[in-house]
N, C-alpha and C positions, 0 to 999 in steps of 0.2 A: 967890909962890904955892907951896904945897907940892906935890910931885909925886902924891900921893895925891889932893887937890882936882883937880889938872889932869886925872888918870885919870878921876875921878868925873863931872867936866864934858864930857870927851869922852864917856862911856858915855851921859851923858844926851841929849846931842847925836845921837847916833845913833838913840837909842831914839825922840826927837821925829821924825826925818827919816823912820823906818820907819813909824813910825804915819801920817804924812802921805801916805808912799808908798802904804800900803795904804787910806786913803780915797781915793784919786785913782783907785784900779783900778775897771773896769768890770766889775761882778758881776750877771749876772743873777740875777732871782728865782728861787726853787726851781721855782714853777710854770711858768716859762719853759723849761724842759728838755724835750725831747721825749720823750714817752712810748711804749714799745713795746706794741702792740696785742696781740702774742701773743710773749712772752719765751721762750727756749729750752725751758723746762719747761712751756709752756702747753699747751692742750688743741688747738689746732689743729696736726694732724701732718703734714698733706699739703694743697697748694692748688696749683691750676692755673687761672690767669684766662682763658689764650688770649688776652689783650689786646695782648700786643706786636705790633712791626712785624716781627718778623725771619721771612723767608720759609723759612730753613732748618726743617723739619720737626721737628727733635728741640730746636732752640732755642725755638721757638714753642710749645712744650709743656712748658717747663722748669717743675718744682715750685719754687713761690718760699719753701717752708719750708727746705729743705736744698739748694737750687739742683741738683736732680738732674734730668738730662736722661733722655728715655727711650731705652730699647734701640733702637726703632723705632717710627715713627710713619707710617701709611699714611692714616690719615684726612686729609680735606682742610680746610684752613680756609676758612671763610665769613663775608663780610662780614654786617653786620647782626646781630650778637650781642646779647645782652641789655643790654649797657651802649651799644649803638650802635656797637662796634668789630668784634669778629669771635668766632666760636665755631668748633667742629670739626663736620664733617657725615660719615656715614657711607654706605656703599651695601650693606652686609649682608656684606662680606668684609674689610673695613676695621678697624682697631684701634690703639690706641696701649698700647703695652706697656713698663711700667716693670720695676726688678729688685724692688722692694717698696715699699709705700706708707710709705717711712720707717719710722718705728718705731711706727707707729699700731697693729699687730697685737700689739706688745708691752706696750703702755700701756693699751689700750682695756679696760675693765671694763664701762662704760657706753659707748656711741657715739654719734656722730650723723654720717649722711653726707648731703652736701646738693649738688644740681647743678639747673642749669636745664636742662628738655628741649624739643623741638618736634619732633612727629611728625604726618604727614598720614596719619590713618587708621590701624586698630589692624593688627599684624602678623597675616597669614592663613598658616597651614601652618606656621610656624616661630615657635619662642619666639626673642625677642631680647634682648640682654645690654648695658644700660647701663654695667656695670662686673661684675668679679671678681677673686677674690684666688685664684692656682693654689697649690695645694699638694701635697707629697710623702707626706701622712699616710696614704695608703692608702684614703682615703675611695672611695665609687664614682665619685665627681663630682670627684674629684682638686682639690678646693676646701676653702677655709676661710671663704669668704664668695662671694656670688653673688647676682645680681639678675637676673631676667628679666620682660619682658613677655610675657605668655603669648598665645596664640590661642585663640578660643573655637570653634574649628570651621572646615573649608573653607567660604568663602563669607559667614563671620559679618559682620554688618552692624550690630550694636547699637553699635558704636564705644565700648564700655565697656571700660576698661582692667584686665586680668587681671595684678596684679602679683605676684610671689613674691620673698621674701627669704629665702636658705638660709645657715643658719650650721653651722659644725662646729667644736667646741671641741677640744681638745688630746687630749681621750679618745675622740675620735671620737664624742660623742654630737652628733646633728644635729637639726634642726628645719626646718620649712618655715613661714615667716610670711606670709600671703597674704590678699589682697583680690580675692576670686573670688565666684562664685554670686552672691549677693543683695549683695555688698559690693563689687563693681566699682566702679572709680572712674571717675566720668563727666568729661567735658568736658575732657580734657588730651592729646586724641589730635587737635586739630582745626585744626594748622598754626599754632598760636600758641606762644609762649613761655609755659611755666610752671614755677614752682619748686617742686621737690619736696624735702622733708626727713624723713630715717627715723631717727627717735630711739629708741634701745633704753636703757632705764632697769634697771640691775643690782637696783635695789630691788624692782621689780614683776614683772620677768621679761618686762615688755610692750614693743612697740615701737608708736610713734605717728608715722603718716604725716602730715605737714603739707602741704597743696595750696596755694600761694599765700598762705602764712602762716597757714592755717585747717585746725585739727584733724580729720582725718577720725574718724568716731565708732567705726569698727572699729579694735580696739586688739589684734592678736595676742599670744599670752602663749608664751613658752617655759616651761610648767610654772612650777616654782619653782627655774629653773636659776641665777638669780643673775648674777654675774658673767661674762661672754660667754668668757673664758678661750681666745684664739684661740692658735693654736700659731706664734709668731714665727720659730723656727728651721726649720721645715718649709715656709714660705712660698716658694715657686719664683718667682712673678712678679705682677705687677698689671696688669691691662688694664682701659683707659678704653673702652668701646664694644665689648668683645671677650668671647669665650666664655672660660671656665677654663682649658680646653686647647684646641689647633686640632684634636685628635681625638677630642673628647667623644663625637660621633657623632650629635649632633643640635642643633637651633638655628643661630644665626647671628648675626653682629656688628649692630650697631646700624645702622638705616636712617634715623633722623632726625638732630637736631641735637643739641649739649649745649655746655655754657657753663658757667663758674664751678664747677668741680668741688672740694669741701671733704670733708675727714674729720677729725672730732673726736674725741678719747678722752675724751669726757664725754657726757653728755645734755644737749643744750642746753633752756633753758627757752622757754617759748610765745613770751616777749617777744623772746628773742634770735632764734629763728627768724623770728619777723615782722619784725624788722629787717633780716636776710638779704634777705627779699623787698622790703619797701619800698625799700632802698637798692640793690637789683638786684645783690645780691653772691651 
């Protein structure tokens, strides 16, 4: 047998062996690969579930998106959260403070803030803050965004929630988007868990409040402002259950419970909000 024939025979044998080896490999179908529900560039920018078992205050309030621990956490963990695990609860002086809500303020043109809350009666005499984003922008409130449940006068007993969402853009244009007067929100301060989602759509400059998956009829509008344009560079800190700054001069931290706190850099659809509510997320 000629040398060239031997070489060709050996090469052919190696090719056959390679093909057989490839056929014997266990290769999962493409659909079996795990899929990331929120890729690094996805809209969910900040998420704290409070569902862990860590007893350390900072580890128990870690953000699941960039694994950021808070700078401080004086709120207490409480059993019986919306998932049957736990949430956090405050007494009017406690809060959880992070350096920033990750890159939420840098990406948010539209946005959604979603969380579960549980309050027993309305705040009387002091506004209470479920969350706030402190800023060095020079605004009188020292904030880029804050939310407060306001009181309706000392001794008020109507138990209708007055909710105000304050936004300040990088040019210090601001707005108060409110559910007050005839638009107060009923039945969410009855010592039961309720899901709230605040969806700002840059296309309409309106914010829609969803309560337990259902859109509230009142949709406050920020004129024709469009993109929210928060000032990422001047964000000082982010508080869950706390005021924009400790020396604001009025208001107090949250006195109820909070759970499953999410911040998206997009306006979630009605079906997406409904899914968060139905799945207790």
